[in-house]
N, C-alpha and C positions, 0 to 999 in steps of 0.2 A: 221223421225222427221223434218219437216221445220222448218227454221230459223225465228225468230221472227221477225216481221216487226219494228224494232228499229232503228234508226242510230248508227253507231259504230262511237262515238265521237273520239277516238283515231286515227281512219284513217283521219277524217277530220282534227285533230291536226296535223298530220303528214304531211299532203298536205299543211297545213298552214306553217309549218317549210320549206317546199320546197319552197312556194311562197315567203318568207321572203328572202331566200338565192338568188332568182332569182331577186328580187328587189334590194338586195345589189350590185349583179353583175352588174345590168344594171346601177345604181347611180355611181358605181365605174367606169365605162366607160364614163358616159355621164356627170357627176357632178365634176369630178375632171381631172386635167391635167396630162400629163407626168411629170410636174414641180414637182409633189409630190413624185417622186423617185420611189425606188424599192418597197415601202409600197404598192404604187397604184397596180404595177404589180402582186405582190404576192396577194393581195385582189381581183383581177380580177381573177387570175388563181384559187385561192383557193374557192372562192365562186361560181365559174363554175363548179367544180368537183361533187358537190352533186345534186344540183335541178333538172336537166334534168333526170338523173338515176333515182331519186327518183319519180318524177311524172310519168315516164314511167313504174317503177316496180310498182307503185300504181295502174296504168291502169289494168294491167294484175291481180293483187292482190284483186282489188275490183270487177272484171266482175263476178266472181261465185256467190257473195253474193245475188243479186236479183234473178238469175238463179235458186239457190238451195233453195229459199224461198218457192217455190212452191211444193218441194217435188219431188221424182222420179216419181211419177204418174202424176204430174200435170205439169210438163216440156212441152213446146210447141213443135209442129211439127218442123223440122228443117229449112224448108223455112220459115214458119211464124215467127218463134223466130229471125232468122237471119235478117228478114227486118227491126226490131227494132233497132238491134245493126249496120246494115248499115246506116240506117237514122241517128242515133247518131254519127257515126264515120264521115259520109259525113258532118254533120252540124259543127264539131270541123275543120275538113279538109278545108273546104271553109271559115271557119272564120280565118283560116291561112291567106289566099288570101285578106280577107277583111282588116286584120291587116296591110299587105304589101301595100295594097292601101292608106290606112288612115295615118300610120306612116311612112313609108318607100316609098313615092310616086317615089323617085329618083331610086329606084332599079326597075327590073322588076315585074310585078305583079304575075307572076308564079313562083317566088323565093320560094324554099323549106324552111321549118322552123319546130321548134319544135311542133307546134299545127299540121301542116300536116302529121307528123310521129304519134303524138299521135291519130289522126283520123284514121289513116291506121293501127295502133296497135290495136284499136277496132275490125276493121273489119277483120283483118289477124288472131287474135287471137280467137275471139269468137267460130268459128266452132268447136275448140277442146273441148269445153265444153260437148258437146254431148257424147264424149267418154272418158273423163277424168277419170272416175271411174274405168277404167282399169289401172293397175299399170305400165304396159309396156308402155301405152300411155305417160304417165305421164314422165317416163324416157326418152321416145323417143322424146318428146317437148323441154326437157331441154338439150338433146344431139343435137337437130336440132339448139338450140340458140348457143351452143358452137361451132359448126362446122361452122355455119355461120360467127361467129367473126374471127374463125382462118382463114377461106377462105379469109375474108376481109383483115386482116393483112398480109396473104401471097401474096394477088393481089395487095397491094399497089403500088409497082413499076409499075406494067401494069395499074393502075388506073391512076397513077402520069402522065403518058404519054399519055393515051386514053383521058382524060377530056379536056386538052386545044383544041383540036380538035373537040370536041363535047359540045359546049357551052351550049345549050339547056338542054342535059341530066345533065351537071354538075350543072346548076342553079336549075333544078327541083328537082333533086335526090340525090345530093350529096353536099349539102350545110350545112345549120345548124341542126345538130343532124340527118343525112340522115337515112332514113328507113333501109336500109342495112348499118351498122348491129345492129341499135339501137331498132329495134323491138324486139330483143333478150331480151332485159330486161323486156318488157311486157310479153313475153313467160315464163320467168322464175319467174315472178310474179304469172302469172296465175296458175302454178303448185304450188307455194307455197301458194297461197291463197286457193286453192282447199284442199290442204292437212291441212291447217289451220281449215277449214270448218269441215273436217273429225274429226279432234282433238276436234273441238268444240262440235260436236255431241255426242262424246263418254264421255263428262264430263269434269268438271272444272280441275280434275288432270291431264287430257291428253292435254287439252289446256295450262295448266301451263308448262307440260313437252315441249310442242312445243316451247313455248317462252324462256325456258331455254336452249334448244337446238341451238335456233336462238342466244343466248348471247355467248353461246360456240364457235359456228361457226364464230360469229363476231370477238371475240377475238382471235380466230386462225388466222382468216384472217390478223389483224392488227398486230399480232405477226410476220406473215410470211412477212407484209409488212416492218416490222421494220428490220427484219433479212436480207431480201433482199437489202433494203438500207444500211445496215451496212457492209454487206459482198461481196454484189457486187460493192457497190460504183457508184451506178447511178449518172450520171452527164450531165446536172445540177441537183440538188437536187428537186428544185422547179421551174419548168418552163414548156412552152408548149412544148418546142423542145423534152423533154423526152418522149412526147406521140406521137400518129399519127396526123399528120396534113396533110389532103387532102383537096385541094381546099380553102386552108386558113382557114380551120375550125377543130375543134378537136374531137379527139377520145381516150379515154384513152388505155393504153397499161401496160403490164408488173406489176410492183408493184403498179403503180396508180389504176388498175384495182382492185387488191387484197385491197387496202385501201378504195375503193368505196363500194365493197362488205361488208366489215366488218362494214363500218359506216352504210350502209343501214341496216343491219342485227341488229345492237344495236340500232338505231333509231326506229326501228320496235318494238321491245322489250321493250325500256325504255318508248315508247308511251302507249303501251298496260298496262304496269305496273303503270305508273304514273295515267292514266286517265281511265282505266277500273277496276285495282285492289284497286288503293288508292283513286278513285274516285274525283281527283283533274280536274275539268272541263276546265279550262283556256278558258272561252267562247269566248274572243276576238280572241284567235289562231282558235278556232273552226269557226268562222264567216270568217277568212281568207281562210281556207280550203273550206267551203262550196261554198265560191264564187270564187273560185280560177280561174275559166276559164275568168269570167266577169273582175278580178282584174289584170289578167295577161295582158288583153287587155288595159285596162283603165290606168294601171300604166305606160305603155310605152308612152301614150299620155301625162301624166303629167310630166315624167322625161325626155323624149326626146323632143317631139313636143312643150310642153309650157314652161319648164323651160330652157332648154338647147338651144333651137332653137328661139324661139319667143322672150322670155326675155333675153337670152343671159347669164345667171347666171351660175356661178361657184362656188363651196365650196372648193377652194384651201387651208383649213385649217382644220386639222381632228377635230378639235371640232366642227366648224361649219358644217362640213360634217357630223358627227355623229348626231349632232342636227337637221339637216334638214331630215336625214334618220328617225329620230325618229318621228318627226312631220309628215312624209309623211305615215308612217306605222299607226298613229293614224288615220289620213285622211282616209286612205284605210279600216281600220277596220270600221268607220263610213259608208262609202260608201258600204261596204258590208253589214252592218245592213240595211241600207236604201233598198238595192237590195233585200234582203230576204223579207223585209215587203212589196215591190211592187209585189213580187211573191207570198206572201201569199193572198193579196187582189185580185190579178187576177185571183188566183184559188178557191176564195169564190163564191159560187155560188150565183146568183141573187136572193134575197127575193121578192117573187111575192106579188104585194099589196092585201091587205085585200078586199074580194069582199064586195060590199054593201049590207047591210041587208034589 
């Protein structure tokens, strides 16, 4: 049975949550100074740990939805189907370079970033969908993501020595959320998204069991995170130095990785329960999620280029900072609504004039 052609609002809502966290991370960097003390540092760190993993997880999780709506008999031939995924991935990949050109003109335009990694994730993960109906393939894809991460962590000393003498590779492939190992989050999402659709096709009870399992896994990860922190005594408790820092950019490790996995699982289950089971729509959050790519681009122009650089404004008071973030998010919601309206108008077929009688 093919999936119905309706938007799954809980996934839009979850993407909206990721966008809000990304916005907070950027305003914490660009709207308040180090004079705000450790509160600013913790806000930057904590708001960084979830949005990119969540975005990349959702890239993989959502890919099978349109693919499986056709049903097993209606799936496109591999080359014809991949052409669409390559176009979509390249569009997002090139949007990352456009962002560099417009928002970060002082940096090389070829600098890597999260949009480039998202675009590559679509291209790299999509081919697996033609064979994911085999269980051993799903296990292999998850194992590949885990191995890629472990090898990355193991190769850290060698990469730390190698990158300073290879500046182009460092700038393109090992900067902000580098493809290796971050595409692994999309690979895990792809397998879990496929498994969710299997459960959805089996009926409401199977789908509910899937999300109950997500809650159990999420809680187990967070319990393991707390136990690790309690008994291992990770030092420092909340700091970038506890994780992997390569080429001045962050990748989680150890207990941080467990904490992120637990939060992603719980957020996924919570969004499903609230928006699909309880039917709480949160339309403003859905708007943010449906226009996340455009708003990811636009909010940096507002936060950095306009407010920080052109106007020279800072909000070095927690009350002002919170109020400014609320106003920004309200503005982003309305900008998202305007964008959706423009897209609908652009897709509306032109009405042919009535012929004269």
